[in-house]
C-alpha positions in Angstrom: 7.9 10.9 17.9 10.5 13.3 18.1 12.5 14.5 15.2 15.3 11.8 15.5 12.7 9.0 15.4 11.2 10.6 12.3 14.5 11.0 10.4 15.4 7.4 11.5 12.0 6.0 10.4 12.4 7.6 6.8 16.0 6.4 6.4 15.2 3.0 7.3 12.1 2.9 4.9 14.1 4.5 2.2 16.7 1.8 2.7 14.0 -1.0 2.7 12.6 0.5 -0.5 16.1 0.7 -2.3 16.5 -3.0 -1.3 13.0 -4.0 -2.9 13.9 -1.9 -6.1 17.3 -3.6 -6.3 15.6 -7.1 -5.9 12.7 -6.2 -8.4 15.4 -5.1 -11.0 17.3 -8.5 -10.3 14.0 -10.4 -10.7 14.7 -12.0 -7.2 11.7 -12.7 -4.9 13.1 -13.5 -1.4 9.4 -13.6 0.3 6.7 -14.7 -2.2 4.1 -15.5 0.2 4.1 -12.2 1.7 2.6 -11.0 -1.7 -0.8 -12.4 0.1 -0.4 -9.0 1.9 -0.5 -7.0 -1.4 -3.7 -9.2 -2.5 -5.6 -8.5 0.6 -4.8 -4.5 0.2 -6.1 -4.8 -3.1 -9.3 -6.4 -2.2 -9.9 -3.6 0.5 -8.8 -0.9 -2.1 -11.3 -2.5 -4.7 -14.2 -2.7 -2.0 -13.7 1.0 -1.3 -13.5 2.1 -5.0 -16.5 -0.1 -6.1 -18.6 1.7 -3.4 -18.0 5.1 -5.2 -18.6 3.4 -8.6 -21.9 1.9 -7.5 -23.0 5.1 -6.1 -21.7 8.1 -8.1 -18.9 8.1 -10.8 -17.2 5.4 -12.9 -13.6 7.2 -12.5 -12.4 9.1 -9.4 -9.5 9.8 -7.4 -8.8 9.7 -3.9 -10.8 9.1 -1.2 -13.1 12.3 -1.5 -16.5 10.9 -2.6 -16.3 8.2 -0.2 -18.0 8.0 3.2 -15.6 8.0 6.4 -15.4 4.1 6.8 -14.6 3.3 2.9 -12.3 6.1 3.2 -10.3 4.4 6.0 -11.0 1.1 4.2 -9.2 2.6 1.0 -6.3 3.9 2.9 -5.6 0.9 4.7 -5.7 -1.2 1.4 -3.2 1.3 0.0 -1.0 0.9 3.1 -1.1 -2.8 2.8 -0.1 -2.9 -0.8 2.9 -0.8 -0.4 4.0 -2.8 2.9 3.2 -6.1 0.8 5.5 -5.2 -2.2 8.1 -4.0 0.3 8.1 -7.3 2.5 7.7 -9.4 -0.8 11.1 -8.0 -2.4 13.1 -6.5 0.4 
């Protein structure tokens, strides 16, 4: 992706985020079924985090203590949670 594509993507994402924030402040939920995406993302995030809790530490930040597969699951979970919130409220 070139510089123009990157800028266009950032602007589009910013507009969607602003739209979502406005709808959150108003208490308006245009797509409530999209919240399922957030729940799926949270489940993936939780599975990855529990792998660290079960082996090493109760409290940790980031994916540093995870194997590569669990780290990818952690990142996908975060991504799905963010996208799910944006789709739910935008």
